N, C-alpha and C positions, 0 to 999 in steps of 0.2 A: 504493500500500500504506500510505502514511503516514496516509491518512484512514480506513483499515480496520484498526485495531489488533487484534491477536489476544491472547487472554487465557489464561494458564496459572494454575490454582489449585493450591496445595500444602496438603494436609491431613495430619494426623498421627494415628496410632493406637497402641494397646497401652499406651504410656506417654508421659509428657512428656519433654522434654529429649533427644529423639532427634536434633535438629539440623535442623529444617525450615528455619531461617534460613540455615544453611550450604549446604544443598542448593539452596535458591532462589537464593542468591548465586552458587553455583558454576555452576548452569545459566545464569544471567544472564551470567556472565563468558564462558562458552563461546559463547553466542549473540552477545555483543558482539564477541568475537574473530573471529567469522565475518562481521562487518560490519553486524549488525543493531542497531537502536537499542532499548535495553531499559531499563525501570525496574522497581522492585520496591516493593510496598506491603505493610504489615502490618495485619491486622485483629485487634484484641485484644478478647476477650470480656468483660473486666472493666468495671464500671459507672463507675469513675473516668473523668473527662473525659480525663485524660492521667496519666502516671506522675509528674508534677511534685510532687505532695504525698505520694507514697509513700515510706516508709522504704526505704533501699537494701537492708535485709535482706528486705523483702517482694518486691522486683521487680528487684534489681540496680541498675545505674546508670541515671540518666535521661539519655538522649542528646538533645542539643540541635542542631537543624538550623540551616542558614545563615539562614533566615527567622525563627528564634526559637521554633520549636515544641518543646515538651518531649515526647519520644517514647520508644518502646520501644528497648531497646539493640540489637535486631536491625537497626535502621536503620544503626547503626554498621558492622555487617558488610556491609550493602549498599554503603555508601560506600567502605569499605576495599577491597572486591573490584572494584567498577566504576570507582572513581576519579571518580565524578560525585556531585553534590549531590542529596540528597533534600529534601523540604519537608514542611510540615504536611499536605499532601494525601496523603503516603505512609504516614501512620499514622492509623488510625480505630479508635475504641473503641466499645463498646456505649453508654457514657455519651454520646459525641458524637452517636450515632445517635438515642437517645431524646431528648436535649436538642433536637435539630433538629425531630423530629417533634412534641414537646410544644409547642415555640414556634410551629410552624405551626398546631397545634390552637388555641392561645390567640389566634392572629391570625385565626382563622376560615377558614383556607385549605381545610379539608376540607368546607366547606358543610354543617355539621351532621351529617356522617356519624359513625358509631361508629368510633373509632380502634382498630385491632387490630394484632397482631403481623404477621398476614398479612391484607391486603397492605401496610399502611402502613410498618411497620418494615422489612420485607423490600424494599419499593420503595426506601426510603432507603439501605439497604445496597447494593442493586444500583446505585443512582445513584453512590455513592462508589466502587464497584468499577470502574465504567466511566469515571469522571471523567478520569483521567490518559490513558486511551486516546483520548479525544475532543479532546485538545489538538492532535493532528496531529504531535506530537514523537516518538512512539514506535511502533515496529513491533510490539513485544510488551510487555505488562504482566503481570508475575508477581505474584500475590497470595498471600501466606502467611496462612492461617487459624490464628490462635492457639488454644491448647488442644488437646484430644484428642477425637477422634470418640466420641460417647457422653456428653460433658459437656452438662449441661442448658443452660449459658449459651452454648454454641456452636451450638445448634440453629437459631436464626434465620439465622446466617451460612451454614450448610450448606444450609438451605432456599433461600437466595438463589442459591447455586451451582447447585442443582437447577433452579431456574427459568431461569437463564442457559443451562444446558446445553440446555434445551428451546427457549428463545427465539432464541439465536444460531445461525448456520449451523455445521455440524459442523466446518468447517475454521477456525473462529475461536475455539473454546474447547476446553480439555482439562483433565483433573484428574490430578495426580500425588499418590499417597498414600504417605506415608513410614511404614514399619512396622518391627517388630522380629522377627528370627528368632533366638531365643536358643539358645545352645549349652549343653546339659546335660552337665557334666563326668562325672557319675556314669554316665550312659547313653552318653557319648561320641558324641552325635549332635545335629544341629540339629533344632529343632522348629518346624514350620510352622503349628501350630494357632493360636497367637496372631494370626498374620497372617490366617489364614482367617476367624477370628472378627471381626477388625477390619474386613476388607473386607465381610463379611456385614453388620455393623452399619452401615457406610457405605452399602451398597447398599439397605438397608431404608429409608433416608431418601430414596431415589430418585436418589442420586448414584452414578454408576458410574465408577470410576477407569480411566484409560487406561494409566497407568504405575504400577508398584509399585517403590518404592525401598526395599530391605530392608537395614536396619542389622544387621550381623553381626560377630562376632569371628572367625569361620572362613569360608573360601571356601564359596560355596553349591554350586557344581557344577551340571552340566546336569540331573541327576536331580531335585535339589531345586527348581531353577528350573521344570522341567517340571511338577512336582507343584503348585507354587504357581500357575502359569499355569492349570492344569486346574481347580483348585478355586476360583480367584478370578476366572475368566472374563476373563483378559487373554492377549495373545499372549506366547509365551515370550521373545521378544526385548525385551518391555516389562517384564520382571522384572529389575531392576537391582540388582546387588550393591554395597553400600556398606560396605566393610570399615572398621574403625577405623583412623584415620590418625595418624601421629606429630604432624602439625600440620594445622590446618584449611586451610592454604594448599595442601596436597596434594590436597584433595578435587576441585577442578576437573579436575586431570589424571586422577584416578580415574574421574570421571564421563565424561571424554573417552574413556577406554579402554573404558568400558561403553556408549559411543555414546548417552548420554542425550540430547544435543543433536540428533543425527541422528534419533532416534525421535520427538522432539517436533516437529522441522521436517517430518517425514514426515506426522505426524498433522495438522498445521496447513497442510499443502500449501504449504510454503515451498520454492520451487525455485531461487530466486536467492540464493546465499550464497557466501562465500569459504572457502578453507581456513583453519582457525583459526591466528591469529598469537599465540602465547603465548611468544615468545622472551624478553621482559622478565620474564615470570612465572617462567620456568625459571631464568633467571640469578639472580633473587631467591631461589628455592628452593635453588639450589646454595650461595649464600652463607649461607643459613639453616642448611642441613644440615652444612656443612663450615666452621665458624668457625676462625679462626687462633688465637684466644685467648679468655679468659673474664674478665668483670668481674662483681662482686657489688654490687648496688644494694639499699640498705635502703629499703623503702616504709613510711613512718610513717603509719599510718592508724588509723581507729576502726571500720571495717567489714570487717576483714581476714578474718573467718570466712567471708565469702561473696566468692569471687573475682570474681563478676559485678559487684560493687559498684565495682570499679576496672577494668572490662573494657577501656575505651579506652586507659587508661594502660598496662596490660599489653601490649596489642597494639602500642602505640606503641613500647614497648621492643623488641619483636620486630622491627619495621620498622627502628628505629635501629640495633639490633644487627647486622642483615644489612648495612646500609649501611657500618658500621664493621668488618665481618667479625669480629665477636666474639659470643660467646654471653652474653647478659645473664641472669644468675641473680638473680631478685628475691627478697629475703628480707623477709617480712612481719613488721613489728614493731608491736605494738599500743601506741598512744600512751598508753592508759590505765594501762599498767604501767611506763612509763619514769619514773624518779626521778633526782634528782641523785646518789644513791648507786650506782645500777646502770647509768647511761647509758653509761659506758665499756665495761662488760662486754657490753652489748647491741649497741653500735654499732662497737666496735673491730674493725678488719679489713675493714670495708666499703670499697668503692672510690668510693661516692657515696651521697648521701642525698636522697630525694625525700619532701617532706612533702605529703600528698595533700589534696584538697578535702574538705569536709564541713560539717556544721551542728551547732550546739548546744555546750553547755559540756563534755560528757564528753570526757575525754582531751586537753583543751586544754593544760594545763600540761606534759604529757609532750611535746607537739609543740614547745612553746617551749624546753624543755630540750634536745631533739634539735637544734633550730636552733642553739642556743648551742654545742653540741658541734662541729657542722660548721664554724661560723664561727671558733671558737678553734683548731681542729686543722688547718684548711686543707683539709678534706675537701670535694670538689665538692658543692654544694648546689643544689637546684632546688625551688622552692615554687610550687604551683599554687593559685590562688584563696585559700582559707583558709590554705594553706601560705605564700603570700606575706604574708598579714596577720600570721601568727605570726612571720615573720621581722622584720616592722616592730615588733611588740610587743617581741620579744626585744632588738632593737637599742635601742629606747627605754629599756627597763629597765636593760640592762647596759652600754650605751655612753653614752647621754645622761643616765643617772642618774634617769630618771623611773620610780621604783620602782612607782608605782601605775598605770602605763600599761596600757591594755587596749582591747578592742573593746566598744562599747556593746551588741553582740549578747550577750556573755557577762556584762558588768557595766555596766548602764545608768547607774550612779552613779560610774563611774571618774573619778579626778581628772584623768587625761590620756587623753582619747579619741583616741588616734592612729589608730584605725579607727572610723569613724562611719557611721551609716546615710545612704545617699544622700538628698539633699534631696527628690527627687521620689518617694521610697519612703515618706516619713513620713506621707503622707496616705492611703496604700493600706491597706485593711482586709482585702480578699479575698486569700487565700494563693495560690490556683492561678493559674499563668500570668501573674503580675504582677511577677516579678523583671526585672532588666535581662537580656534574653535575645537571643541571636542574634549576628550578625556586626556588629562596629563597627570603624572605622578607628583606627589608632594610628601616631603619628609618632615615629620613633626618633632619638635623639641620635647624630650622626656620631661614629665611632671608639669607640662603646660596645661592650660585649660582645654585646648584642642586635643591633646594626648589623652587627657582624662575622659573626654567625651567620646572619642573614637575608640579608645581602648587599644590602640596600636600606634606604631610610629611611621608606617608607610600607608598612604591612602591614594586614591585616584578619584578626581572629580572633574566635572565638565566646565569648560570655559567659553566665554564670548566677550572679548575685549581687545582694544588696541593700546590702551594706556596701562602703565604699571607704576608701582612704588619706585621712586628714584633712590637706588641704593647708596648714592653719594651721601645721603643724609642719615643712613641707617644708624651709625654710631651715635649721632646726636639724639636720635629718637630713643634708642635703647638706654642711653645714660640717664634719660629723664623719665623712664617708666613705661614707654610703649615698646613692647618686644615683638620681634619678628619670630613667630613660633612655627611657621610653616614655610618651607623653601622648596622650590622645584629643583631637584638634584642635577638636572642637565643644564639649566640656564641660570640658576641662582636667583630667579624671580621670587620676590616676596609674595607668598600666597596667603598668609594669615598674620594679622597683627592682634595683639592683646594688650590691655592695660592691667598690669599685675596686681595693683592695689585696689582694684575695683571689683565689686561682687560678681559681675558678669559683663565683660566688655570685650567683644570679639568682632573682627571684621575679616571677611574673606574675599579674595579676588575672584574666586570661582562661583559657580551657581549650584549650591547643594540641593536646591529645590528640584532640580532636574532629575535627580535619582531617587527621590522619595516615592515609595509605593506603600500600598496597604500593608503588605507583609514585611517590608523593610523601610520603615520611616527614616528620613534623613537624620542622622545622629545630632547634628547641630541644632536642628529644629526641636528635637526631643529635649536636648540640654537647655535650650533657650526657654522653652515652655516650662520646664521644671524650675528654672531660675525665676521666671515670672510668677509661678505658683508660690515659691518660697517668699518672694518679695510681697506678694499679696497677703500671705499669712502674717508676715512681720508687720506690715502696715495695718492690717486689721487688728492685730494684737495691741499695737501702739495706740490706735484710736480707742479701743475698748478700755485700755488702761487709763488713758487721758480722761475719758468719760467717767470712769469709776472714781478717779481722783476728784473730779469736779463735783460729783454727787456727794462724796464724803465731806 
């Protein structure tokens, strides 16, 4: 079976943002729990080569894989659910497809033929769709088709699916269509017409769905399922109810109850499988649903209007919260509006402060002021990438007395470039895919906070940056209390900084949130939430003591 991978395609209709990625990841989790080897890939219809140059407001966060690919944020869901790595092969865009085909045309590979969408573009799409299945590593490859059926840009991908439905044996390919069954409060009834139109539109392209997953706010009931099945030409058992869930991590259990995995295995004629082992998943959900206490974390960012801009960070807090049996309430604080006059008002009462990654000059001074507040008040602090760099600048200005200290990213003429562009980046002109990307090793100083958290001296984490700590200033920083406790063994790059006489103050150049999963929460997030919990308990104890003294 390893040499004959089976393919499941997930399309979406009616509206965007229905959760194709979560459905794909949930199905993959169930199949994995039954002993099958599964991977998921995302096909995005935009013409960008990858989301690396997109503003977070445009597309949410850019997720970076272990091998350094800048990809769609849905790959983060895939890794968090499956606890396995994805790669550059798991995310394909229209831009990549056309770039490959045009390069072949320039090389003369088509022998003078007229290059067309069909067959040349669709052939390249099919090649990418089947690529992971040909490695022999996977029993099942699930492919999420981005966009909504009916979108012009999605048509070549849908056509490629149609061709594969015709080319592959029936037991090696199937299509799941995610749609919406809205509830009209005025009429007090569910409406199936949007789903009927969506399936009709998909069928007109020649693609016939085998399973319909229906997002709904109210239970469908057998009558509604029967009606959808009748008018959409699928079996009633293949109409799956997908109720809104309190957390995305409940969705695999909801799909298990609806027997989505059984229906798919039946269609693909998979007869050898185990009973699903979801014990760890259920333990995690219990901790998530029934926390013993709560902590409040301030997320200092510049893209807070769009939650997807910090998706992996927010999910990492959920993982770490469950591990610590606390509910993590994240308060978004826009760094652009933090000043020296209002910083106490905005940040007082928080149990911890995370300064988030980002690019550009907007909101930078607000981040620096927030770092100073955490350093001086003893509030647990965690800085990621740009957040770590802001901690370095703040320390340089207010502890070392280097008032003009800055990053050359924001101030190329700064008198003290404590953050500077990496040497190998200075010659690079192209913006896309040229940052320091992917996993790199890091050696930790023994007995440091990082060492205590990770429990080892050698780690590997993922990166996405062009600027670094300027090691010319390292001795000055360490003499005054900010230590470099994580170093890349090959380049000498400072990866981690800590303030040793602070309860919890750590900044990292890498992105630990990118490797946090349900089964393996990011250690730094677990440690940070634990520190925030301790801070909360101390603060609550102090307040109670003060109140008691006042009453006496």
